[in-house]
N, CA, C, O and the ligand as a Tripos MOL2 file, in Angstrom:
@<TRIPOS>MOLECULE
protein
  277   275    70     0     0
PROTEIN
NO_CHARGES

@<TRIPOS>ATOM
      1 N         -44.5740   32.2790  -21.4670 N.3       1 MET1
      2 CA        -45.5110   31.9560  -20.4050 C.3       1 MET1
      3 C         -45.6890   33.1570  -19.4860 C.2       1 MET1
      4 O         -44.8060   34.0020  -19.3420 O.2       1 MET1
      5 N         -46.8460   33.1990  -18.8820 N.am      2 LYS2
      6 CA        -47.1240   34.2810  -17.9440 C.3       2 LYS2
      7 C         -47.4030   33.7010  -16.5590 C.2       2 LYS2
      8 O         -47.7960   32.5440  -16.4070 O.2       2 LYS2
      9 N         -47.1850   34.5460  -15.5660 N.am      3 GLN3
     10 CA        -47.4760   34.1690  -14.2010 C.3       3 GLN3
     11 C         -48.9080   34.5930  -13.8650 C.2       3 GLN3
     12 O         -49.3270   35.7090  -14.1710 O.2       3 GLN3
     13 N         -49.6370   33.6930  -13.2420 N.am      4 TYR4
     14 CA        -51.0340   33.9670  -12.9060 C.3       4 TYR4
     15 C         -51.2490   33.8830  -11.3960 C.2       4 TYR4
     16 O         -50.6180   33.0910  -10.6950 O.2       4 TYR4
     17 N         -52.1610   34.7290  -10.9260 N.am      5 ILE5
     18 CA        -52.5410   34.7040   -9.5140 C.3       5 ILE5
     19 C         -54.0750   34.6340   -9.4490 C.2       5 ILE5
     20 O         -54.7610   34.9310  -10.4280 O.2       5 ILE5
     21 N         -54.5920   34.2420   -8.3000 N.am      6 ILE6
     22 CA        -56.0450   34.2210   -8.1170 C.3       6 ILE6
     23 C         -56.3970   35.0760   -6.9060 C.2       6 ILE6
     24 O         -55.6650   35.1270   -5.9170 O.2       6 ILE6
     25 N         -57.5270   35.7370   -7.0160 N.am      7 ASN7
     26 CA        -58.0270   36.5440   -5.8950 C.3       7 ASN7
     27 C         -58.6830   35.5980   -4.8870 C.2       7 ASN7
     28 O         -59.6300   34.8890   -5.2280 O.2       7 ASN7
     29 N         -58.1920   35.5850   -3.6700 N.am      8 VAL8
     30 CA        -58.7370   34.6670   -2.6620 C.3       8 VAL8
     31 C         -60.1340   35.1010   -2.2030 C.2       8 VAL8
     32 O         -60.8670   34.3130   -1.6050 O.2       8 VAL8
     33 N         -60.4910   36.3440   -2.4820 N.am      9 ASN9
     34 CA        -61.8370   36.8300   -2.1690 C.3       9 ASN9
     35 C         -62.7240   36.7260   -3.4010 C.2       9 ASN9
     36 O         -62.2840   37.0030   -4.5160 O.2       9 ASN9
     37 N         -63.9630   36.3290   -3.1970 N.am     10 LYS10
     38 CA        -64.9010   36.2380   -4.3100 C.3      10 LYS10
     39 C         -65.3700   37.6320   -4.7200 C.2      10 LYS10
     40 O         -65.4930   38.5310   -3.8880 O.2      10 LYS10
     41 N         -65.6310   37.7960   -6.0220 N.am     11 ASP11
     42 CA        -66.1820   39.0680   -6.4860 C.3      11 ASP11
     43 C         -67.7000   39.0650   -6.2960 C.2      11 ASP11
     44 O         -68.2550   38.1420   -5.7010 O.2      11 ASP11
     45 N         -68.3570   40.0950   -6.8010 N.am     12 ASN12
     46 CA        -69.8050   40.2310   -6.5910 C.3      12 ASN12
     47 C         -70.6050   39.1080   -7.2340 C.2      12 ASN12
     48 O         -71.7540   38.8710   -6.8600 O.2      12 ASN12
     49 N         -70.0070   38.4170   -8.1960 N.am     13 ASN13
     50 CA        -70.6790   37.3020   -8.8530 C.3      13 ASN13
     51 C         -70.3560   35.9630   -8.1950 C.2      13 ASN13
     52 O         -70.8040   34.9160   -8.6610 O.2      13 ASN13
     53 N         -69.5810   35.9970   -7.1190 N.am     14 GLY14
     54 CA        -69.2200   34.7680   -6.4290 C.3      14 GLY14
     55 C         -68.0510   34.0450   -7.0590 C.2      14 GLY14
     56 O         -67.8250   32.8650   -6.7880 O.2      14 GLY14
     57 N         -67.3010   34.7480   -7.9030 N.am     15 ASN15
     58 CA        -66.1630   34.1240   -8.5810 C.3      15 ASN15
     59 C         -64.8420   34.5770   -7.9610 C.2      15 ASN15
     60 O         -64.7140   35.7000   -7.4740 O.2      15 ASN15
     61 N         -63.8730   33.6740   -7.9940 N.am     16 ASN16
     62 CA        -62.4970   34.0370   -7.6650 C.3      16 ASN16
     63 C         -61.7920   34.3620   -8.9830 C.2      16 ASN16
     64 O         -61.5790   33.4750   -9.8100 O.2      16 ASN16
     65 N         -61.4400   35.5990   -9.1710 N.am     17 GLU17
     66 CA        -60.8940   36.0290  -10.4570 C.3      17 GLU17
     67 C         -59.3950   35.7440  -10.5720 C.2      17 GLU17
     68 O         -58.6130   35.9400   -9.6410 O.2      17 GLU17
     69 N         -59.0490   35.2750  -11.7560 N.am     18 ILE18
     70 CA        -57.6460   35.0100  -12.0890 C.3      18 ILE18
     71 C         -57.0930   36.2100  -12.8440 C.2      18 ILE18
     72 O         -57.7580   36.7740  -13.7140 O.2      18 ILE18
     73 N         -55.8590   36.5960  -12.5000 N.am     19 HIS19
     74 CA        -55.1750   37.6990  -13.1810 C.3      19 HIS19
     75 C         -53.7570   37.2910  -13.5480 C.2      19 HIS19
     76 O         -53.1760   36.3870  -12.9480 O.2      19 HIS19
     77 N         -53.2170   37.9750  -14.5410 N.am     20 THR20
     78 CA        -51.7770   37.8840  -14.7610 C.3      20 THR20
     79 C         -51.0950   38.7270  -13.6840 C.2      20 THR20
     80 O         -51.6970   39.6330  -13.1090 O.2      20 THR20
     81 N         -49.8360   38.4120  -13.4260 N.am     21 SER21
     82 CA        -49.1360   39.1040  -12.3360 C.3      21 SER21
     83 C         -48.9140   40.5770  -12.6400 C.2      21 SER21
     84 O         -48.5940   41.3530  -11.7390 O.2      21 SER21
     85 N         -49.0800   40.9750  -13.9100 N.am     22 ASP22
     86 CA        -48.8740   42.3880  -14.2590 C.3      22 ASP22
     87 C         -50.1810   43.1210  -14.5610 C.2      22 ASP22
     88 O         -50.1640   44.2320  -15.0920 O.2      22 ASP22
     89 N         -51.3250   42.4920  -14.2200 N.am     23 CYS23
     90 CA        -52.6030   43.1410  -14.5030 C.3      23 CYS23
     91 C         -52.8190   44.3370  -13.5760 C.2      23 CYS23
     92 O         -52.5460   44.2800  -12.3770 O.2      23 CYS23
     93 N         -53.3150   45.4160  -14.1700 N.am     24 TYR24
     94 CA        -53.6050   46.6230  -13.3900 C.3      24 TYR24
     95 C         -54.7290   46.3800  -12.3910 C.2      24 TYR24
     96 O         -54.8080   47.0550  -11.3650 O.2      24 TYR24
     97 N         -55.5960   45.4220  -12.6890 N.am     25 TYR25
     98 CA        -56.8010   45.2040  -11.8840 C.3      25 TYR25
     99 C         -56.6520   44.0710  -10.8690 C.2      25 TYR25
    100 O         -57.6260   43.6800  -10.2260 O.2      25 TYR25
    101 N         -55.4370   43.5470  -10.7260 N.am     26 LYS26
    102 CA        -55.2780   42.4490   -9.7660 C.3      26 LYS26
    103 C         -55.5210   42.9560   -8.3450 C.2      26 LYS26
    104 O         -55.3750   44.1480   -8.0750 O.2      26 LYS26
    105 N         -55.8930   42.0450   -7.4320 N.am     27 PRO27
    106 CA        -56.1580   42.4690   -6.0550 C.3      27 PRO27
    107 C         -54.8680   42.8190   -5.3280 C.2      27 PRO27
    108 O         -53.7720   42.5060   -5.7910 O.2      27 PRO27
    109 N         -55.0180   43.4730   -4.1810 N.am     28 GLU28
    110 CA        -53.8170   43.7810   -3.4130 C.3      28 GLU28
    111 C         -53.1540   42.4880   -2.9400 C.2      28 GLU28
    112 O         -53.7800   41.4310   -2.8610 O.2      28 GLU28
    113 N         -51.8740   42.6120   -2.6330 N.am     29 GLU29
    114 CA        -51.0400   41.4230   -2.4670 C.3      29 GLU29
    115 C         -51.5750   40.4340   -1.4340 C.2      29 GLU29
    116 O         -51.4750   39.2230   -1.6310 O.2      29 GLU29
    117 N         -52.1390   40.9330   -0.3440 N.am     30 LYS30
    118 CA        -52.5900   40.0080    0.6980 C.3      30 LYS30
    119 C         -53.7970   39.1850    0.2530 C.2      30 LYS30
    120 O         -54.1370   38.1860    0.8860 O.2      30 LYS30
    121 N         -54.4370   39.6020   -0.8260 N.am     31 ASN31
    122 CA        -55.5860   38.8500   -1.3490 C.3      31 ASN31
    123 C         -55.2330   38.0120   -2.5800 C.2      31 ASN31
    124 O         -56.1160   37.4940   -3.2650 O.2      31 ASN31
    125 N         -53.9430   37.8870   -2.8480 N.am     32 GLN32
    126 CA        -53.5060   37.1000   -3.9990 C.3      32 GLN32
    127 C         -52.9660   35.7550   -3.5510 C.2      32 GLN32
    128 O         -52.3410   35.6390   -2.4970 O.2      32 GLN32
    129 N         -53.2210   34.7220   -4.3820 N.am     33 LYS33
    130 CA        -52.5220   33.4600   -4.2100 C.3      33 LYS33
    131 C         -51.9210   33.1040   -5.5580 C.2      33 LYS33
    132 O         -52.6030   33.1570   -6.5810 O.2      33 LYS33
    133 N         -50.6680   32.7460   -5.5590 N.am     34 GLU34
    134 CA        -50.0100   32.4610   -6.8230 C.3      34 GLU34
    135 C         -50.4600   31.1100   -7.3610 C.2      34 GLU34
    136 O         -50.5100   30.1240   -6.6260 O.2      34 GLU34
    137 N         -50.7890   31.0760   -8.6580 N.am     35 LEU35
    138 CA        -51.1480   29.8150   -9.3000 C.3      35 LEU35
    139 C         -49.9390   29.2010   -9.9940 C.2      35 LEU35
    140 O         -49.7870   27.9800  -10.0210 O.2      35 LEU35
    141 N         -49.0870   30.0440  -10.5520 N.am     36 GLY36
    142 CA        -47.9050   29.5540  -11.2560 C.3      36 GLY36
    143 C         -47.8430   30.1100  -12.6670 C.2      36 GLY36
    144 O         -48.5360   31.0680  -13.0070 O.2      36 GLY36
    145 N         -46.9970   29.4880  -13.4840 N.am     37 TYR37
    146 CA        -46.7930   29.9500  -14.8670 C.3      37 TYR37
    147 C         -47.5430   29.0410  -15.8310 C.2      37 TYR37
    148 O         -47.4660   27.8160  -15.7340 O.2      37 TYR37
    149 N         -48.2670   29.6490  -16.7580 N.am     38 PHE38
    150 CA        -49.0570   28.9000  -17.7270 C.3      38 PHE38
    151 C         -48.9570   29.5480  -19.0940 C.2      38 PHE38
    152 O         -48.6070   30.7210  -19.2230 O.2      38 PHE38
    153 N         -49.2780   28.7490  -20.1270 N.am     39 ASN39
    154 CA        -49.2210   29.2690  -21.4930 C.3      39 ASN39
    155 C         -50.3070   30.3030  -21.7390 C.2      39 ASN39
    156 O         -50.0980   31.2720  -22.4680 O.2      39 ASN39
    157 N         -51.4720   30.0940  -21.1260 N.am     40 ASP40
    158 CA        -52.5430   31.0760  -21.2820 C.3      40 ASP40
    159 C         -53.5180   30.9460  -20.1110 C.2      40 ASP40
    160 O         -53.3640   30.1000  -19.2290 O.2      40 ASP40
    161 N         -54.5360   31.8270  -20.1400 N.am     41 GLU41
    162 CA        -55.4710   31.8600  -19.0190 C.3      41 GLU41
    163 C         -56.3860   30.6390  -18.9560 C.2      41 GLU41
    164 O         -56.9220   30.3130  -17.8970 O.2      41 GLU41
    165 N         -56.5630   29.9680  -20.0900 N.am     42 ILE42
    166 CA        -57.3650   28.7410  -20.0760 C.3      42 ILE42
    167 C         -56.6740   27.6870  -19.2160 C.2      42 ILE42
    168 O         -57.3050   27.0280  -18.3900 O.2      42 ILE42
    169 N         -55.3820   27.5420  -19.4220 N.am     43 GLU43
    170 CA        -54.6090   26.5890  -18.6160 C.3      43 GLU43
    171 C         -54.6240   26.9870  -17.1390 C.2      43 GLU43
    172 O         -54.7700   26.1380  -16.2600 O.2      43 GLU43
    173 N         -54.4740   28.2620  -16.8840 N.am     44 ALA44
    174 CA        -54.4530   28.7370  -15.5000 C.3      44 ALA44
    175 C         -55.7940   28.4660  -14.8190 C.2      44 ALA44
    176 O         -55.8380   28.0610  -13.6570 O.2      44 ALA44
    177 N         -56.8780   28.6910  -15.5440 N.am     45 LYS45
    178 CA        -58.2120   28.4680  -14.9840 C.3      45 LYS45
    179 C         -58.4520   26.9810  -14.7280 C.2      45 LYS45
    180 O         -59.0070   26.6090  -13.6940 O.2      45 LYS45
    181 N         -58.0340   26.1330  -15.6710 N.am     46 ASN46
    182 CA        -58.1860   24.6910  -15.4690 C.3      46 ASN46
    183 C         -57.4100   24.2360  -14.2440 C.2      46 ASN46
    184 O         -57.9030   23.4410  -13.4440 O.2      46 ASN46
    185 N         -56.1930   24.7470  -14.1040 N.am     47 PHE47
    186 CA        -55.3820   24.4020  -12.9440 C.3      47 PHE47
    187 C         -56.0810   24.8280  -11.6540 C.2      47 PHE47
    188 O         -56.1500   24.0620  -10.6920 O.2      47 PHE47
    189 N         -56.5960   26.0530  -11.6450 N.am     48 ALA48
    190 CA        -57.2530   26.5680  -10.4410 C.3      48 ALA48
    191 C         -58.4480   25.6930  -10.0700 C.2      48 ALA48
    192 O         -58.6410   25.3560   -8.9020 O.2      48 ALA48
    193 N         -59.2480   25.3290  -11.0730 N.am     49 LYS49
    194 CA        -60.4440   24.5240  -10.8100 C.3      49 LYS49
    195 C         -60.0750   23.1530  -10.2570 C.2      49 LYS49
    196 O         -60.8040   22.5830   -9.4460 O.2      49 LYS49
    197 N         -58.9300   22.6270  -10.7050 N.am     50 GLN50
    198 CA        -58.4980   21.3190  -10.2150 C.3      50 GLN50
    199 C         -57.8760   21.4150   -8.8290 C.2      50 GLN50
    200 O         -57.6010   20.3930   -8.2010 O.2      50 GLN50
    201 N         -57.6550   22.6230   -8.3500 N.am     51 ASN51
    202 CA        -56.9840   22.7950   -7.0710 C.3      51 ASN51
    203 C         -57.8540   23.5240   -6.0550 C.2      51 ASN51
    204 O         -57.3590   24.2770   -5.2160 O.2      51 ASN51
    205 N         -59.1470   23.2860   -6.1470 N.am     52 GLY52
    206 CA        -60.0470   23.7460   -5.0990 C.3      52 GLY52
    207 C         -60.7310   25.0770   -5.3520 C.2      52 GLY52
    208 O         -61.5700   25.5060   -4.5600 O.2      52 GLY52
    209 N         -60.3740   25.7440   -6.4670 N.am     53 TRP53
    210 CA        -61.0080   27.0360   -6.7750 C.3      53 TRP53
    211 C         -62.1200   26.7840   -7.7920 C.2      53 TRP53
    212 O         -61.9920   27.1190   -8.9690 O.2      53 TRP53
    213 N         -63.2110   26.1880   -7.3160 N.am     54 SER54
    214 CA        -64.2570   25.7660   -8.2480 C.3      54 SER54
    215 C         -64.9520   26.9460   -8.9120 C.2      54 SER54
    216 O         -65.5750   26.7860   -9.9610 O.2      54 SER54
    217 N         -64.8550   28.1300   -8.3130 N.am     55 ASN55
    218 CA        -65.4760   29.3160   -8.9040 C.3      55 ASN55
    219 C         -64.4610   30.2050   -9.6160 C.2      55 ASN55
    220 O         -64.6990   31.3990   -9.7960 O.2      55 ASN55
    221 N         -63.3440   29.6340  -10.0170 N.am     56 ALA56
    222 CA        -62.3260   30.4220  -10.7140 C.3      56 ALA56
    223 C         -62.8710   30.9580  -12.0300 C.2      56 ALA56
    224 O         -63.5610   30.2490  -12.7640 O.2      56 ALA56
    225 N         -62.5550   32.2170  -12.3220 N.am     57 ASP57
    226 CA        -62.9790   32.8380  -13.5710 C.3      57 ASP57
    227 C         -61.9160   33.8490  -13.9900 C.2      57 ASP57
    228 O         -61.2620   34.4620  -13.1470 O.2      57 ASP57
    229 N         -61.7540   34.0130  -15.2880 N.am     58 GLY58
    230 CA        -60.7260   34.9190  -15.7730 C.3      58 GLY58
    231 C         -61.1310   36.3750  -15.6540 C.2      58 GLY58
    232 O         -62.3040   36.7200  -15.7990 O.2      58 GLY58
    233 N         -60.1550   37.2250  -15.3880 N.am     59 CYS59
    234 CA        -60.3780   38.6750  -15.3640 C.3      59 CYS59
    235 C         -60.7750   39.1600  -16.7600 C.2      59 CYS59
    236 O         -60.2120   38.7190  -17.7620 O.2      59 CYS59
    237 N         -61.7350   40.0560  -16.8140 N.am     60 PHE60
    238 CA        -62.1980   40.5920  -18.1020 C.3      60 PHE60
    239 C         -61.0530   41.2750  -18.8580 C.2      60 PHE60
    240 O         -61.0170   41.2470  -20.0880 O.2      60 PHE60
    241 N         -60.1370   41.8760  -18.1350 N.am     61 HIS61
    242 CA        -59.1020   42.7000  -18.7620 C.3      61 HIS61
    243 C         -57.8820   41.8940  -19.2170 C.2      61 HIS61
    244 O         -57.3710   42.0990  -20.3180 O.2      61 HIS61
    245 N         -57.4220   40.9800  -18.3650 N.am     62 CYS62
    246 CA        -56.1590   40.2960  -18.6840 C.3      62 CYS62
    247 C         -56.3560   38.8380  -19.0670 C.2      62 CYS62
    248 O         -55.4410   38.2300  -19.6220 O.2      62 CYS62
    249 N         -57.5140   38.2610  -18.7920 N.am     63 CYS63
    250 CA        -57.7460   36.8340  -19.0400 C.3      63 CYS63
    251 C         -59.0570   36.6490  -19.7870 C.2      63 CYS63
    252 O         -59.8960   35.8400  -19.3920 O.2      63 CYS63
    253 N         -59.2300   37.3970  -20.8630 N.am     64 ARG64
    254 CA        -60.5390   37.4530  -21.5160 C.3      64 ARG64
    255 C         -61.0010   36.1160  -22.0570 C.2      64 ARG64
    256 O         -62.1980   35.8290  -22.0670 O.2      64 ARG64
    257 N         -60.0570   35.2880  -22.5100 N.am     65 LYS65
    258 CA        -60.4370   33.9670  -23.0500 C.3      65 LYS65
    259 C         -61.0600   33.0850  -21.9820 C.2      65 LYS65
    260 O         -61.8200   32.1700  -22.2980 O.2      65 LYS65
    261 N         -60.7450   33.3520  -20.7130 N.am     66 ALA66
    262 CA        -61.2640   32.5410  -19.6150 C.3      66 ALA66
    263 C         -62.3360   33.2820  -18.8280 C.2      66 ALA66
    264 O         -62.7440   32.8380  -17.7550 O.2      66 ALA66
    265 N         -62.7900   34.4140  -19.3640 N.am     67 HIS67
    266 CA        -63.7880   35.2140  -18.6570 C.3      67 HIS67
    267 C         -65.1830   34.7950  -19.0660 C.2      67 HIS67
    268 O         -65.5250   34.8070  -20.2490 O.2      67 HIS67
    269 N         -65.9980   34.4210  -18.0700 N.am     68 THR68
    270 CA        -67.3700   34.0560  -18.3860 C.3      68 THR68
    271 C         -68.3610   34.9630  -17.6700 C.2      68 THR68
    272 O         -69.5110   35.0490  -18.1020 O.2      68 THR68
    273 N         -67.9860   35.6180  -16.6360 N.am     69 GLY69
    274 CA        -68.9270   36.4790  -15.9430 C.3      69 GLY69
    275 C         -68.4020   36.7340  -14.6120 C.2      69 GLY69
    276 O         -69.0290   37.4460  -13.8270 O.2      69 GLY69
    277 ZN        -56.7410   41.0800  -14.5900 Zn       70 ZN70
@<TRIPOS>BOND
     1     1     2 1
     2     2     3 1
     3     3     4 2
     4     3     5 am
     5     5     6 1
     6     6     7 1
     7     7     8 2
     8     7     9 am
     9     9    10 1
    10    10    11 1
    11    11    12 2
    12    11    13 am
    13    13    14 1
    14    14    15 1
    15    15    16 2
    16    15    17 am
    17    17    18 1
    18    18    19 1
    19    19    20 2
    20    19    21 am
    21    21    22 1
    22    22    23 1
    23    23    24 2
    24    23    25 am
    25    25    26 1
    26    26    27 1
    27    27    28 2
    28    27    29 am
    29    29    30 1
    30    30    31 1
    31    31    32 2
    32    31    33 am
    33    33    34 1
    34    34    35 1
    35    35    36 2
    36    35    37 am
    37    37    38 1
    38    38    39 1
    39    39    40 2
    40    39    41 am
    41    41    42 1
    42    42    43 1
    43    43    44 2
    44    43    45 am
    45    45    46 1
    46    46    47 1
    47    47    48 2
    48    47    49 am
    49    49    50 1
    50    50    51 1
    51    51    52 2
    52    51    53 am
    53    53    54 1
    54    54    55 1
    55    55    56 2
    56    55    57 am
    57    57    58 1
    58    58    59 1
    59    59    60 2
    60    59    61 am
    61    61    62 1
    62    62    63 1
    63    63    64 2
    64    63    65 am
    65    65    66 1
    66    66    67 1
    67    67    68 2
    68    67    69 am
    69    69    70 1
    70    70    71 1
    71    71    72 2
    72    71    73 am
    73    73    74 1
    74    74    75 1
    75    75    76 2
    76    75    77 am
    77    77    78 1
    78    78    79 1
    79    79    80 2
    80    79    81 am
    81    81    82 1
    82    82    83 1
    83    83    84 2
    84    83    85 am
    85    85    86 1
    86    86    87 1
    87    87    88 2
    88    87    89 am
    89    89    90 1
    90    90    91 1
    91    91    92 2
    92    91    93 am
    93    93    94 1
    94    94    95 1
    95    95    96 2
    96    95    97 am
    97    97    98 1
    98    98    99 1
    99    99   100 2
   100    99   101 am
   101   101   102 1
   102   102   103 1
   103   103   104 2
   104   103   105 am
   105   105   106 1
   106   106   107 1
   107   107   108 2
   108   107   109 am
   109   109   110 1
   110   110   111 1
   111   111   112 2
   112   111   113 am
   113   113   114 1
   114   114   115 1
   115   115   116 2
   116   115   117 am
   117   117   118 1
   118   118   119 1
   119   119   120 2
   120   119   121 am
   121   121   122 1
   122   122   123 1
   123   123   124 2
   124   123   125 am
   125   125   126 1
   126   126   127 1
   127   127   128 2
   128   127   129 am
   129   129   130 1
   130   130   131 1
   131   131   132 2
   132   131   133 am
   133   133   134 1
   134   134   135 1
   135   135   136 2
   136   135   137 am
   137   137   138 1
   138   138   139 1
   139   139   140 2
   140   139   141 am
   141   141   142 1
   142   142   143 1
   143   143   144 2
   144   143   145 am
   145   145   146 1
   146   146   147 1
   147   147   148 2
   148   147   149 am
   149   149   150 1
   150   150   151 1
   151   151   152 2
   152   151   153 am
   153   153   154 1
   154   154   155 1
   155   155   156 2
   156   155   157 am
   157   157   158 1
   158   158   159 1
   159   159   160 2
   160   159   161 am
   161   161   162 1
   162   162   163 1
   163   163   164 2
   164   163   165 am
   165   165   166 1
   166   166   167 1
   167   167   168 2
   168   167   169 am
   169   169   170 1
   170   170   171 1
   171   171   172 2
   172   171   173 am
   173   173   174 1
   174   174   175 1
   175   175   176 2
   176   175   177 am
   177   177   178 1
   178   178   179 1
   179   179   180 2
   180   179   181 am
   181   181   182 1
   182   182   183 1
   183   183   184 2
   184   183   185 am
   185   185   186 1
   186   186   187 1
   187   187   188 2
   188   187   189 am
   189   189   190 1
   190   190   191 1
   191   191   192 2
   192   191   193 am
   193   193   194 1
   194   194   195 1
   195   195   196 2
   196   195   197 am
   197   197   198 1
   198   198   199 1
   199   199   200 2
   200   199   201 am
   201   201   202 1
   202   202   203 1
   203   203   204 2
   204   203   205 am
   205   205   206 1
   206   206   207 1
   207   207   208 2
   208   207   209 am
   209   209   210 1
   210   210   211 1
   211   211   212 2
   212   211   213 am
   213   213   214 1
   214   214   215 1
   215   215   216 2
   216   215   217 am
   217   217   218 1
   218   218   219 1
   219   219   220 2
   220   219   221 am
   221   221   222 1
   222   222   223 1
   223   223   224 2
   224   223   225 am
   225   225   226 1
   226   226   227 1
   227   227   228 2
   228   227   229 am
   229   229   230 1
   230   230   231 1
   231   231   232 2
   232   231   233 am
   233   233   234 1
   234   234   235 1
   235   235   236 2
   236   235   237 am
   237   237   238 1
   238   238   239 1
   239   239   240 2
   240   239   241 am
   241   241   242 1
   242   242   243 1
   243   243   244 2
   244   243   245 am
   245   245   246 1
   246   246   247 1
   247   247   248 2
   248   247   249 am
   249   249   250 1
   250   250   251 1
   251   251   252 2
   252   251   253 am
   253   253   254 1
   254   254   255 1
   255   255   256 2
   256   255   257 am
   257   257   258 1
   258   258   259 1
   259   259   260 2
   260   259   261 am
   261   261   262 1
   262   262   263 1
   263   263   264 2
   264   263   265 am
   265   265   266 1
   266   266   267 1
   267   267   268 2
   268   267   269 am
   269   269   270 1
   270   270   271 1
   271   271   272 2
   272   271   273 am
   273   273   274 1
   274   274   275 1
   275   275   276 2
@<TRIPOS>SUBSTRUCTURE
     1 MET1         2 RESIDUE 1 A MET
     2 LYS2         6 RESIDUE 1 A LYS
     3 GLN3        10 RESIDUE 1 A GLN
     4 TYR4        14 RESIDUE 1 A TYR
     5 ILE5        18 RESIDUE 1 A ILE
     6 ILE6        22 RESIDUE 1 A ILE
     7 ASN7        26 RESIDUE 1 A ASN
     8 VAL8        30 RESIDUE 1 A VAL
     9 ASN9        34 RESIDUE 1 A ASN
    10 LYS10       38 RESIDUE 1 A LYS
    11 ASP11       42 RESIDUE 1 A ASP
    12 ASN12       46 RESIDUE 1 A ASN
    13 ASN13       50 RESIDUE 1 A ASN
    14 GLY14       54 RESIDUE 1 A GLY
    15 ASN15       58 RESIDUE 1 A ASN
    16 ASN16       62 RESIDUE 1 A ASN
    17 GLU17       66 RESIDUE 1 A GLU
    18 ILE18       70 RESIDUE 1 A ILE
    19 HIS19       74 RESIDUE 1 A HIS
    20 THR20       78 RESIDUE 1 A THR
    21 SER21       82 RESIDUE 1 A SER
    22 ASP22       86 RESIDUE 1 A ASP
    23 CYS23       90 RESIDUE 1 A CYS
    24 TYR24       94 RESIDUE 1 A TYR
    25 TYR25       98 RESIDUE 1 A TYR
    26 LYS26      102 RESIDUE 1 A LYS
    27 PRO27      106 RESIDUE 1 A PRO
    28 GLU28      110 RESIDUE 1 A GLU
    29 GLU29      114 RESIDUE 1 A GLU
    30 LYS30      118 RESIDUE 1 A LYS
    31 ASN31      122 RESIDUE 1 A ASN
    32 GLN32      126 RESIDUE 1 A GLN
    33 LYS33      130 RESIDUE 1 A LYS
    34 GLU34      134 RESIDUE 1 A GLU
    35 LEU35      138 RESIDUE 1 A LEU
    36 GLY36      142 RESIDUE 1 A GLY
    37 TYR37      146 RESIDUE 1 A TYR
    38 PHE38      150 RESIDUE 1 A PHE
    39 ASN39      154 RESIDUE 1 A ASN
    40 ASP40      158 RESIDUE 1 A ASP
    41 GLU41      162 RESIDUE 1 A GLU
    42 ILE42      166 RESIDUE 1 A ILE
    43 GLU43      170 RESIDUE 1 A GLU
    44 ALA44      174 RESIDUE 1 A ALA
    45 LYS45      178 RESIDUE 1 A LYS
    46 ASN46      182 RESIDUE 1 A ASN
    47 PHE47      186 RESIDUE 1 A PHE
    48 ALA48      190 RESIDUE 1 A ALA
    49 LYS49      194 RESIDUE 1 A LYS
    50 GLN50      198 RESIDUE 1 A GLN
    51 ASN51      202 RESIDUE 1 A ASN
    52 GLY52      206 RESIDUE 1 A GLY
    53 TRP53      210 RESIDUE 1 A TRP
    54 SER54      214 RESIDUE 1 A SER
    55 ASN55      218 RESIDUE 1 A ASN
    56 ALA56      222 RESIDUE 1 A ALA
    57 ASP57      226 RESIDUE 1 A ASP
    58 GLY58      230 RESIDUE 1 A GLY
    59 CYS59      234 RESIDUE 1 A CYS
    60 PHE60      238 RESIDUE 1 A PHE
    61 HIS61      242 RESIDUE 1 A HIS
    62 CYS62      246 RESIDUE 1 A CYS
    63 CYS63      250 RESIDUE 1 A CYS
    64 ARG64      254 RESIDUE 1 A ARG
    65 LYS65      258 RESIDUE 1 A LYS
    66 ALA66      262 RESIDUE 1 A ALA
    67 HIS67      266 RESIDUE 1 A HIS
    68 THR68      270 RESIDUE 1 A THR
    69 GLY69      274 RESIDUE 1 A GLY
    70 ZN70       277 GROUP 0 **** ****
């Protein structure tokens, strides 16, 4: 399992991007909120959407299966 975090700030597309805790492209620490440990980014994204992050989207680099734009 991997640890996932979400960017509390929206990107240019209006999405809150999800990253693994070891992604090079994750936001700086003050802009991160921990989501927890999941088997993959699909699970992490589903969890985020169920917990108020309706614009959650996977990072292109570390969460490609959950990346839509
Ligand atoms: Zn990432």
